[in-house]
N, C-alpha and C positions, 0 to 999 in steps of 0.2 A: 504494500500500500504506500502511495506517495506521501510526501510531507504535507501537501495541500489536502489530500484526501483524509489524512488523520485529523487535521485541524477541523475540516468540514464535519466529520463525524462527531467530534467533541462538541462543536458549536450547536449542531442540530439536536443532539441529545440533550443539551442544556435547555434549549428552547422548548422542545416538546415536553421535557420534564416539568417545565413551568406552566404547562397547561395550554400551550399554543399548538393546536393540531396541525400536522404537516399537510400542505397542499402543494402539488406540483403541476401547474398548468402546462399545456403543450408547448413545445419549443417553437412551433410555427404558429404565429399569431396574426390576426387581421391588422394590417398596417394602420388603418384609420384610427384605431383607439389610442395611438401614440402621437398623433400629429399635433395635438394641442398641449402636450406636456412640457414643452420647452424647446427653444431654438437649438440648443446644443444637441439634445437627444434626437431631434428631427433629422439633423444632418449626419447622425451616426448609425442610422438604420441600415441593415442588410435587407434590401427589398427584392421581392420576386412576385410573380403572378401565375395564376393557373389558366387553363384553356378558356375559362369563362370570362377572363379579364379581371377577376377579383385580385386585389393587391394584398400581399402578405409580407411578413418580415420575420426574421429570426428574433426570438425573444430578447429584447435589449435590457429588460429589467423585470422585476417580479410584481411590483405594487399594482400596476394597472391590470395585468392578467388575473391576479388573485382577487382584486376588487370586482372585475367583470364577472368572474365565476360566482362570487358571493351574491352579486345582484341578480343573477339568474336563478337563484334558489328561492324557496318559499320563506326562508328565514331573513331575507333582505330587510334591513331596518332593525333587526334584533341584534343583541350583543353577540359578537363572535370574535374569536382570536385564532389566527393562523400563523404558521411558520413555514419556511421553505429553505431549500438549499440545492443549488444546481448551477449549470452553466448558463451564462448570458452572453450576448454577442453585440459588440459595437465596433464601429470603425474608429480606431484611435491611432493616428499617425505615429509610426515609430514604436508602437507597443503591440503586444498580442491583442487580437480582437475577440478572443474567447477567454473568459475568466469565470471564476466561481463566486457566486453571491449567495449569502444566507441572509435571513431576516425575519421580521415579524410584522404583522398588521393587526390592528385592533379596530373593530367597527362597532358603532352603535352605543358607545358609552356616553351617557350624559354628563358624567363628572370629568370634564375635559382636562382640567389641570392635574387631577390624580392619574388619569390615563397617560398624559404626557410624561409625568415623572416615572411611572412604571416602565414605559417603553425605553426611556433613557437608561434607567438603572439596569434593566434586563439586557439591553444591547451591550452595555459595558461588562456585565457579568459573563455573558456568553463569549465575548471576545477574550476575557480572562480565562475562561474554561478551556480554551484551546491551548493554553500554556500553564496548566495548573502546577507544573513542576519547575517552571522557569524562575530565574532570579527576578526580584521585583524591579520595575521601572515605572516612571510616571507618565501618564497620558496628559496631553494638552486637550482639554475639552472646551470647545467654543459653542456658545448658544446665541440665539437671536430670536426675533419675533416678527414675522412678516405682518401680523395683524397690527402691531404697534405702528409700523411704517404706513400701512394702509389707512389706519385711523388718523394719523397725523395729516396725510394728504386730504382726507375728508374734512377734518377740522379746519384746515386752511382754506376751505371752500374753493378749491381749484376746479376748473371745468373738467368734465369727464375725459376729454381728449388728453389733457395734460396729466391727469392722474394715471391713465393707462400708459402714456408715453414714459413718464418718470418711473413707474413701477417696472415696466418692461426693460427700459434701459438700465435701471439699477440692477436688475437681476442678471443682466449681461455684463456687469462689471464696468459700465461706462461712467465717466465722470459727469457731475451735474452740468458743467458747462457744455459738454458734448450733447447731453440729453436735451438741453434747452435750445439747441440750434436746430430748427426744423430742417429736414432733409430726408432723402430716401436712398439709403445705400451709397451715399456720397455722390449720386448723379444729379445733374441739373434738370429738374422737371418743372422749372418755374413757369413755363408756358402753359402746360397742362394744369398746374395748380392754380394759375391765374384764372383760367376758364372755369374751374370748379368752385372758386370762392363764392360763397353765398348762393350756389345753385341748389335747386330742389334735389334732395338726397336720392330719390328714386331715379330721376332722370339722369343725375350725375353718375350714379352707379351703372346705369345702362350704357352711358356714353363710354365710360372707362372699359367696361366689358367688351363693347363693340370694337374699341381701338385695340385692345389686346388680341381679339380674335382676328382683326384685319392684319395685325403685325405678326400673327402666327405664334404668339407667346403661349407656350404650353405650361401647364401647372408645374411648379418647381418645389421640391422639398415637401410635397403634400399639400401645397396651397392651391386652391381653386382660383379661377379668374375672379370670382366674386370676392374672395378673401383679399386678393391683390387690389381689387377696386376699392375695397373698404380702407385699405392702408393709404391709398391715394387720397381718399376723402378725408381721412384723419389729418393728413399732411396739409390739405387745403384749409381745414378748420384752424390748424395751428398757425398757418401763414397769415390767416385773416386777422391775427392780432389778439387772439383769446389767451393772452399770457397772464403773468401775474407780477406783483411788485417785487422790488429788490428786498424788501423786508421779509416777504414770504420765502424768497430764495435763501436768505440768511438763516431763517429758522430751520429749513431743511438741511442746510450745511451743518448747522450746530447739532441737530439731531444725529446726523450721520457720523459726527465726530465723537459720539459718546462711546467709550470703551472702558470697562472697569469690571470688578467683581460684581455680581448681580445686585447686591444690596446697594452699593454705591451708585451703580447705574440707575437703579430705580429712583434714588434721591435726585440724581442729576436730571433725569427725565421729568420728574414732577416739578422741579424748579424751572426747567425750560418751558413746560406747559403753562405754569403760572405766569411767568414773565411774558409769554406771548398771548396770554388770555385765551388759551385753548383748553377744551375739556377732554382730557385723556384719562380721566379718573377711572372709568370702568375697565379699560384695557390694562391700566397699570395695577389696579386691584387684582385683576386676574393674573398678571405677571407675579405679584407678590404671593398670591395664593399658591401658585405653582412652585415657587421656591420653598414654601412650607412642606409641600408634598415631596419635593426632591430631598429635603432634609430627612423626612420620615422614611425614605427609602434607604437611608444610611449613607447618602452621599454628602460630602462637605461642599455646600454651595459656594463657599468662599474660594474653593479651588477651581470653580468654573469661571470662564472668561466670557463676559457678555460684550458683543459688538453690534451696535445698532445698524451698521452697514450689512451685516450678515443676515440675509433673508432667504437663503437657499438658492440653488441654481436651476430649479425646475419651476415652471409657471404654476403648477398646481399647489404649491405650498401656500397656506393661508394663515398660519399661526406660528406656534413654537417650532423652532428648527435647531438642530445641533449637529456637530461633527466632532470626531476625536482623531488627533494625530499623535503619532509617536514623536518624540522630540527630534527635530531636524528633518522629519519626513515632509516631502513636498505635497503628498496627497493624503486625504483622510483614509483611515482604515474602517471607519464606520460613520454613518450619518443618517439623519432622518428628520421627521417632523410631522406636523398636522396638515391635513389636506381635505377639509370639510366640504369644499365645493366640488371636488372631483366626482363623488358619486352621482350627483345630478347631471354633471357634464356627460357622464357615461350612461345615463338613462334612468337613474333613480327617480321615483315620483315625488319624493320628499327629501329634505335634508337628512343626511346621515353623518354622524360624527365619525371621523377617521383619522388615525395616526399610526405611524409605523417607522421602522428603521431597517437599514441594510448594513450588512457586514461583508467587506470584501476580503475573502479568506487569504488571498495571495499577498495582501499587504500587512498581515499580522506577522511580526517578527518573532524570533525565538524568545525575546525578552518581554513580550506583551503580558501585562496583567492589568486588571481594573484598578482605579485609584482608590 
């Protein structure tokens, strides 16, 4: 048995032992279910099609397939806990495109803060279980909160186009200055944008779709002509001057600069909200409540590092997010977070609480233990 296989067995044994039933969705998946999960993942898919023309891909991750399988059952909406461990496939330049991923998903728990804390603690424990005989070493655990950032943008009363653009650009790691400069992939579309400014949305969308069709533009990266048209319409709305003040920009910059242990970060964020006359009390109360549950799990919250900039690299994260690195490692060995909006995006009839974590087995060194 290989080194990776031994670790994978230890990890999945710990997860199933904690009450997370194992689920292994098929390796071949419908490609469409991954197209809205994030720009990075969209460009990493291994795509194929069958004789009917249906598009499929090799499984690039587990969260979405496990969720889709859960939603197809009669228990959809009820509490359920699943684990998994197996190969996933992504195009990663200069690196192997097949690797082993283990993880857990928790659905339907109304006590969100407690569920968040349990997922974090269990993921760290499982990673440690892979090396229960190894010498101790410390993990660098970073946490963030996508809901905090989203609530800040809402409280600033920004137009919807700007909220979407800032959230999308921030998730892609762009600076605020870059995000606030309207443009589309660096190209000059000023003529088309000028025509679209202030136009009727339905007619403008039809015009863009017709132009794309005449130009022979085929869907790229899973985007339909309609989706591309909507991006042009968003750019036109931004170009029309629906921006915001320098004061609001400064508040966002100040927010994104908050980095500290969670308790100090909470104090800084409350001071920022009070100074800017913004109501962030509910989301910050939730943040503090989660810290209490994290402590109840036996984790030292003071050893966690909160960064307001960290909101996860997939579009579906909507709340608490986390990742853990070994000291000096360039990539996290585990990560996860809350994604309450994803079930309805994938067909759920009503909101379903959802949170999970992934462990990349090949990134666990021989010295890995939980903090």
